[in-house]
C-alpha positions as CSV (number, residue, x, y, z in Angstrom):
1,V,30.3,139.5,140.3
2,D,32.0,137.0,138.1
3,T,33.0,134.6,140.8
4,L,33.0,134.5,144.6
5,V,36.0,133.0,146.3
6,S,35.2,129.6,147.9
7,F,36.7,129.0,151.3
8,N,38.4,125.7,151.5
9,T,37.8,125.4,155.2
10,A,34.6,126.3,157.1
11,T,35.6,127.3,160.5
12,A,33.5,128.1,163.5
13,L,34.0,131.8,164.3
14,K,33.0,133.8,167.2
15,N,30.3,136.4,166.2
16,S,29.9,134.9,162.7
17,S,29.3,131.7,160.7
18,V,30.9,130.5,157.5
19,T,29.5,128.8,154.4
20,A,31.4,127.9,151.2
21,T,31.5,131.5,149.9
22,T,30.0,133.7,152.6
23,I,30.6,134.9,156.2
24,T,27.4,135.9,158.1
25,I,27.7,138.3,161.0
26,D,25.9,137.3,164.2
27,N,26.3,140.5,166.2
28,T,26.0,144.1,165.1
29,G,29.3,146.0,165.6
30,T,32.5,147.5,164.2
31,Y,34.9,145.0,162.7
32,D,38.5,145.1,161.4
33,L,38.2,143.3,158.1
34,A,41.5,142.2,156.5
35,Y,41.4,140.6,153.1
36,G,43.7,139.7,150.2
37,F,44.6,137.4,147.4
38,N,47.5,135.8,145.6
39,A,47.0,135.3,141.9
40,S,49.0,133.4,139.5
41,A,47.5,135.2,136.4
42,G,45.0,137.9,135.7
43,I,46.5,141.3,134.8
44,N,43.9,144.1,135.1
45,S,41.5,142.0,137.0
46,A,40.2,142.9,140.4
47,M,38.7,141.5,143.6
48,S,36.5,143.3,146.1
49,I,34.6,142.7,149.3
50,Y,30.9,142.2,148.8
51,I,28.4,143.1,151.6
52,N,25.0,141.5,151.2
53,G,25.9,140.7,147.6
54,N,26.8,144.3,146.7
55,E,30.3,145.3,145.8
56,L,31.9,147.7,148.3
57,E,33.8,149.6,145.6
58,S,36.3,151.2,148.0
59,T,37.7,147.7,148.8
60,R,38.6,146.9,145.1
61,L,42.1,145.6,144.7
62,V,43.3,145.7,141.0
63,L,46.1,143.3,139.8
64,L,48.4,145.5,137.6
65,E,50.9,142.7,136.9
66,E,50.4,139.3,135.4
67,A,50.7,137.7,138.8
68,G,51.1,138.8,142.4
69,G,49.4,139.4,145.7
70,L,47.4,142.3,147.1
71,S,45.8,142.9,150.5
72,A,44.0,145.6,152.5
73,D,42.4,146.3,155.8
74,I,39.4,148.3,156.7
75,L,37.2,149.2,159.7
76,I,33.6,148.6,158.9
77,T,30.3,148.6,160.8
78,L,28.1,145.6,160.1
79,N,24.7,144.6,161.2
80,A,23.6,141.2,162.5
81,G,22.7,139.1,159.4
82,D,25.0,141.0,157.1
83,T,27.0,138.7,154.7
84,I,30.6,139.2,153.6
85,S,32.1,137.7,150.5
86,L,35.3,138.2,148.5
87,G,34.8,138.1,144.7
88,S,36.2,139.1,141.4
89,S,35.0,142.4,139.9
90,V,35.7,144.6,136.9
91,I,37.0,141.7,134.8
92,T,39.1,142.5,131.8
93,T,40.8,139.1,132.1
94,N,40.1,136.1,134.2
95,I,41.9,136.1,137.6
96,V,43.5,132.7,138.4
97,L,44.0,131.8,142.1
98,P,46.5,128.9,142.4
99,A,45.3,125.6,143.8
100,G,46.9,123.9,146.8
101,S,48.0,127.0,148.6
102,L,46.6,130.0,150.5
103,N,45.3,132.0,147.6
104,A,42.7,134.4,149.2
105,Y,41.5,135.2,152.7
106,I,39.2,137.3,154.9
107,A,40.2,137.9,158.5
108,L,37.4,139.4,160.6
109,T,38.1,140.8,164.1
110,P,35.5,142.4,166.2
111,V,36.5,145.9,167.5
112,Y,33.3,146.9,169.2
113,I,30.1,144.7,169.5
114,S,26.9,146.7,170.1
């Protein structure tokens, strides 16, 4: 991982808690995890979801143009204590996320809590 995305707001979430770069799951269950980014530069760079510090390669989004936005949505089973981060991966150039706007996000919705 080159860089984890820092969240500019730490929000109290049901079933999880947020730090500057990580969401920690409070309850085991299945979640709908939507994520994405809007880059102002970084052709051939990529971002992925990281679970407990390990890249979930199937979530990799590769920027094939100089600038643009990409997003995806997955269903995933997570355990209490698991951490989720969004970070750059497979860097061929540095990815640039613009300041002062929504540039990356993770939206986590519980589908089934064990």
